C-alpha positions in Angstrom: -9.2 -40.8 55.5 -9.8 -37.0 55.3 -6.6 -36.7 53.1 -7.9 -39.4 50.7 -11.2 -37.5 50.5 -9.4 -34.3 49.6 -7.2 -36.0 47.1 -10.3 -37.5 45.3 -12.0 -34.1 45.5 -9.1 -32.3 43.8 -8.7 -35.1 41.3 -12.4 -35.0 40.4 -12.4 -31.2 40.1 -9.3 -31.4 37.8 -11.2 -33.8 35.5 -14.3 -31.7 35.6 -12.3 -28.6 34.5 -10.7 -30.3 31.5 -13.5 -32.6 30.3 -15.4 -30.3 28.1 -17.9 -30.8 25.3 -15.2 -31.4 22.7 -14.1 -34.4 24.6 -17.6 -35.6 25.4 -18.6 -35.5 21.8 -15.7 -37.7 20.8 -14.6 -35.3 18.1 -11.5 -34.4 20.0 -10.6 -38.0 20.5 -11.0 -38.7 16.8 -8.8 -35.9 15.6 -6.1 -36.2 18.3 -5.9 -40.0 18.8 -8.2 -42.2 16.7 -7.1 -40.7 13.4 -3.7 -42.4 14.0 -5.2 -45.8 14.3 -3.7 -48.3 16.7 -0.9 -45.8 17.5 -3.6 -43.6 19.1 -3.3 -45.9 22.1 0.4 -44.9 22.4 -0.8 -41.2 22.1 -3.3 -41.8 24.9 -0.7 -43.4 27.2 1.7 -40.4 26.6 -1.2 -37.9 27.2 -2.0 -39.8 30.5 1.6 -39.4 31.7 1.7 -35.7 30.7 -1.7 -35.0 32.3 -0.5 -36.7 35.5 2.5 -34.5 35.6 0.5 -31.4 34.6 -2.1 -32.0 37.3 0.5 -32.6 40.0 2.5 -29.5 38.9 -0.4 -27.1 38.7 -1.9 -28.1 42.0 1.4 -28.1 43.8 2.4 -24.7 42.5 -1.0 -23.4 43.5 -0.7 -24.8 47.0 2.8 -23.6 47.5 2.1 -20.1 46.3 -1.4 -19.9 47.9 -2.8 -18.8 44.6 -6.1 -16.9 44.7 -6.0 -15.1 41.3 -5.3 -16.9 38.0 -4.0 -13.6 36.5 -1.5 -13.0 39.3 -0.4 -16.6 39.1 0.3 -16.5 35.4 2.4 -13.3 35.7 4.1 -14.7 38.9 5.1 -17.9 37.1 6.1 -16.4 33.7 7.3 -12.9 34.4 6.0 -9.7 32.8 7.1 -10.5 29.2 6.0 -14.1 28.9 3.1 -13.4 31.3 1.7 -11.0 28.7 2.1 -13.5 25.9 0.3 -16.2 28.0 -2.4 -13.8 29.0 -3.1 -13.2 25.3 -3.0 -16.9 24.6 -5.6 -17.4 27.3 -7.8 -14.6 25.9 -7.7 -16.2 22.5 -8.4 -19.6 24.0 -11.5 -18.4 25.8 -13.1 -16.9 22.7 -12.0 -19.8 20.4 -13.3 -22.5 22.6 -16.5 -20.6 23.2 -17.1 -20.4 19.4 -16.5 -24.2 19.1 -19.1 -24.8 21.8 -21.7 -22.8 20.0 -21.0 -24.9 16.8 -21.1 -28.1 18.9 -24.5 -27.2 20.3 -25.9 -26.9 16.7 -24.3 -30.2 15.7 -25.6 -32.0 18.8 -29.2 -31.0 18.2 -29.0 -31.6 14.5 -27.5 -35.1 14.7 -29.8 -36.4 17.4 -33.1 -34.7 16.7 -32.8 -33.8 13.0 -33.3 -30.1 13.5 -31.3 -27.4 11.6 -28.0 -26.7 13.3 -28.8 -23.0 13.8 -31.6 -24.0 16.2 -29.2 -25.5 18.7 -26.7 -22.7 18.2 -29.3 -20.0 18.6 -30.7 -21.6 21.8 -27.2 -21.9 23.2 -26.4 -18.2 22.5 -29.6 -17.1 24.3 -29.0 -19.3 27.3 -25.4 -18.2 27.6 -26.4 -14.5 27.4 -29.2 -14.8 30.0 -26.9 -16.7 32.4 -24.0 -14.3 31.9 -26.2 -11.3 32.5 -28.1 -12.7 35.4 -25.0 -14.5 36.9 -27.0 -17.6 37.8 -24.2 -19.4 39.6 -26.5 -22.1 40.8 -27.4 -23.0 37.3 -23.8 -23.5 36.4 -23.2 -25.6 39.5 -26.1 -27.9 38.6 -24.9 -28.3 35.0 -21.4 -29.1 36.3 -22.8 -31.9 38.3 -23.6 -33.8 35.1 -19.9 -34.6 34.6 -20.2 -37.9 36.5 -23.0 -39.0 34.2 -20.6 -38.4 31.2 -18.0 -40.5 32.8 -20.6 -43.3 33.3 -21.6 -43.0 29.7 -17.9 -43.3 28.6 -17.5 -46.5 30.6 -20.8 -48.0 29.2 -19.9 -47.0 25.6 -16.4 -48.5 25.9 -17.7 -51.8 27.3 -20.3 -52.0 24.5 -17.9 -51.1 21.7 -15.2 -53.5 22.7 -17.6 -56.4 23.3 -19.3 -55.9 19.9 -16.3 -55.1 17.8 -16.9 -56.0 14.2 -14.0 -56.4 11.7 -10.3 -57.0 12.0 -7.9 -54.6 13.7 -6.1 -54.1 10.4 -9.3 -53.0 8.7 -10.3 -50.7 11.5 -6.8 -49.3 11.7 -7.0 -48.5 8.0 -10.4 -46.7 8.3 -9.3 -44.8 11.4 -6.3 -43.4 9.5 -8.7 -41.9 6.9 -10.2 -39.6 9.5 -9.4 -35.9 9.1 -6.8 -34.3 11.3 -4.5 -31.3 11.0 -1.8 -32.9 13.2 1.2 -34.7 11.7 1.7 -37.7 14.0 0.5 -39.3 17.2 3.4 -38.0 19.4 3.0 -34.3 18.4 -0.8 -34.8 18.6 -0.7 -36.1 22.2 1.6 -33.2 23.3 -0.5 -30.7 21.5 -3.7 -32.0 23.2 -2.2 -31.7 26.6 -0.8 -28.3 25.8 -4.3 -27.2 24.6 -5.9 -28.4 27.8 -3.2 -26.6 29.8 -4.3 -23.3 28.2 -8.0 -24.1 28.9 -7.7 -25.4 32.5 -4.5 -24.0 34.1 -6.1 -20.9 35.6 -8.8 -22.8 37.5 -6.5 -25.6 38.6 -3.9 -23.2 40.0 -6.6 -21.5 42.1 -8.0 -24.9 43.1 -4.5 -26.0 44.3 -4.2 -22.7 46.2 -7.3 -23.6 48.3 -5.5 -26.7 49.6 -2.8 -25.8 52.2 -1.3 -29.3 52.3 1.0 -29.3 49.4 1.3 -33.1 49.3 -2.4 -33.5 49.2 -2.8 -31.0 46.4 -0.1 -32.7 44.4 -1.5 -36.2 44.8 -5.0 -34.8 43.9 -3.6 -33.3 40.7 -1.8 -36.6 40.0 -5.0 -38.7 40.5 -7.0 -36.3 38.3 -4.4 -36.5 35.5 -4.4 -40.3 35.6 -8.2 -40.4 35.7 -8.4 -38.1 32.7 -5.9 -40.2 30.8 -7.9 -43.3 31.5 -11.0 -41.7 30.0 -9.1 -40.7 26.9 -7.8 -44.2 26.3 -11.3 -45.7 26.9 -12.9 -43.2 24.5 -10.3 -43.9 21.9 -10.8 -47.7 22.1 -14.6 -47.2 22.0 -14.5 -45.0 18.9 -11.8 -47.1 17.2 -13.9 -50.2 17.7 -16.9 -48.6 15.8 -14.9 -46.3 13.5 -16.5 -48.0 10.4 -20.0 -46.7 11.4 -19.3 -43.5 13.3 -16.2 -42.2 11.6 -18.0 -39.6 9.5 -20.1 -38.3 12.4 -19.5 -34.9 14.0 -20.6 -36.4 17.4 -19.2 -40.0 17.2 -19.9 -40.8 20.9 -23.5 -40.0 20.4 -23.6 -42.2 17.4 -22.4 -45.2 19.4 -24.9 -44.6 22.2 -27.7 -44.5 19.5 -26.6 -48.0 18.5 -27.2 -49.2 22.1 -30.5 -47.5 22.5 -32.2 -44.4 20.9 -33.6 -43.5 24.3 -30.0 -43.5 25.8 -29.0 -41.5 22.8 -31.5 -38.8 23.6 -30.3 -38.7 27.2 -26.7 -38.5 26.1 -27.6 -35.6 23.8 -29.1 -33.7 26.7 -26.1 -34.4 28.9 -23.8 -33.3 26.1 -25.9 -30.1 25.5 -25.6 -29.3 29.2 -21.9 -29.8 29.2 -21.6 -27.5 26.1 -23.7 -24.9 28.0 -21.4 -25.2 31.0 -18.3 -24.7 28.9 -19.7 -22.0 26.8 -20.9 -19.9 29.8 -17.4 -20.3 31.4 -15.6 -19.2 28.2 -17.7 -16.2 27.2 -18.2 -15.0 30.7 -14.5 -15.1 31.5 -13.6 -13.5 28.1 -16.0 -10.6 28.7 -14.9 -10.2 32.4 -11.3 -9.9 31.1 -12.2 -6.6 29.4 -15.3 -5.2 31.3 -16.3 -5.0 34.9 -18.8 -7.8 35.7 -22.4 -6.7 36.3 -22.1 -3.3 34.5 -24.1 -2.3 31.4 -20.8 -2.2 29.5 -20.2 -5.8 30.4 -23.7 -6.8 29.2 -23.2 -5.0 25.9 -19.7 -6.5 25.4 -21.1 -10.0 26.2 -23.9 -9.6 23.6 -21.5 -8.3 21.0 -19.0 -11.1 21.7 -21.8 -13.7 21.4 -23.0 -12.1 18.1 -19.5 -12.5 16.6 -19.2 -16.0 18.0 -22.6 -16.9 16.6 -21.5 -15.9 13.1 -18.1 -17.6 13.4 -19.8 -20.8 14.6 -21.3 -21.5 11.2 -17.9 -22.6 9.9 -18.9 -25.9 11.4 -18.1 -27.8 14.6 -15.5 -30.3 13.1 -13.7 -27.6 11.0 -13.6 -25.1 13.9 -12.2 -27.8 16.3 -9.6 -28.9 13.8 -8.5 -25.2 13.4 -8.8 -23.7 16.8 -7.7 -26.6 19.1 -4.4 -27.5 17.5 -3.5 -23.7 17.2 -4.3 -23.2 20.9 -2.3 -26.3 21.7 0.8 -24.9 19.9 0.3 -21.5 21.7 -0.2 -23.2 25.0 3.3 -24.6 24.8 4.4 -21.2 26.3 2.5 -22.0 29.4 3.5 -25.6 29.5 7.2 -24.7 29.4 6.6 -22.0 32.0 5.0 -24.5 34.4 7.9 -26.9 34.0 10.4 -24.1 34.8 8.2 -22.9 37.7 8.2 -26.3 39.3 11.9 -26.1 39.7 11.7 -22.5 41.0 8.9 -23.1 43.6 11.0 -22.1 46.6 12.1 -18.8 45.0 8.6 -18.0 43.7 7.0 -18.8 47.1 9.5 -16.6 48.9 9.0 -13.7 46.5 5.2 -13.9 47.0 5.6 -14.1 50.8 7.9 -11.1 50.8 5.4 -9.2 48.7 2.6 -10.0 51.1 4.6 -9.0 54.1 5.4 -5.7 52.3 1.7 -5.0 51.7 0.9 -5.7 55.3 3.7 -3.4 56.4 2.5 -0.6 54.2 -1.1 -1.0 55.5 0.1 -0.8 59.1 2.2 2.3 58.3 -0.8 3.9 56.6 -3.0 3.3 59.8 
């Protein structure tokens, strides 16, 4: 029973790490899956299989190597040369996703409440800066707890959309294929999406796996998380596909569907979405700044402010445009890490032995020094 609890805990955490505001808005799902019509279902199934493998691999590697630092894990898995490349990819990812979150905050407030986009974006920048400076960890924990509500909304939206579908599948398929995407086909799109999420969530998942000493439990937890995330993708795709004729042109399509159910639910969904954007934005900009400056110092605060200022300006390119540019690019770059993880999975014994030898050497040096 305890093992099942730990498996579900790891699985839920894996979903929480990867389900960000882009997914919650539905815009990710539109560009990566729904834009390919009915074949988006095949893309969702492929993504589910890859996420299941990814979750299992990351958690298993973390558990076997007792990972406590994402930076150490990346260099340990990839070596000095590719480790540096992946490090730069992750740095680019942090800033890029952060900018998309700022734009998403503006779109969310604009679509639901009719306010200018800059109001939501400005509010988000202020909240992120204050939280980053004050290091209000409890605030982030509270916001993270909203993820289950998002999952509930996805299920409700899917049931509503599928039960009230209007129009033939051929007509909906035709409209869906008119949606904008920079990706060539459903297969590459699914792989790119998983690769993108690898770049976003690998660090945290490795450390999460490292906290679980039972390797089998960690692997099953990652597997469960991957399958759960895949199910959410397929459900979201079916929901948006079913209503593509009415929400296809919206920047926040999931919010548009909720508004059809009830404007009150739409307002609640907008708040949940804004909270998830906040959570993601804080994580991205805080981690980006911490990569270059020591946390808590005046230099860190100045760097965070400057980074947010640049991100604020860049965010006015627009949520949909930014997502369509940044996410696929990060997905292609993330293939370096994706390949490194596959190779690492077959070299686990060697990597674990190397880390054990390094730890023993450190202990030996400390004893000698004493």
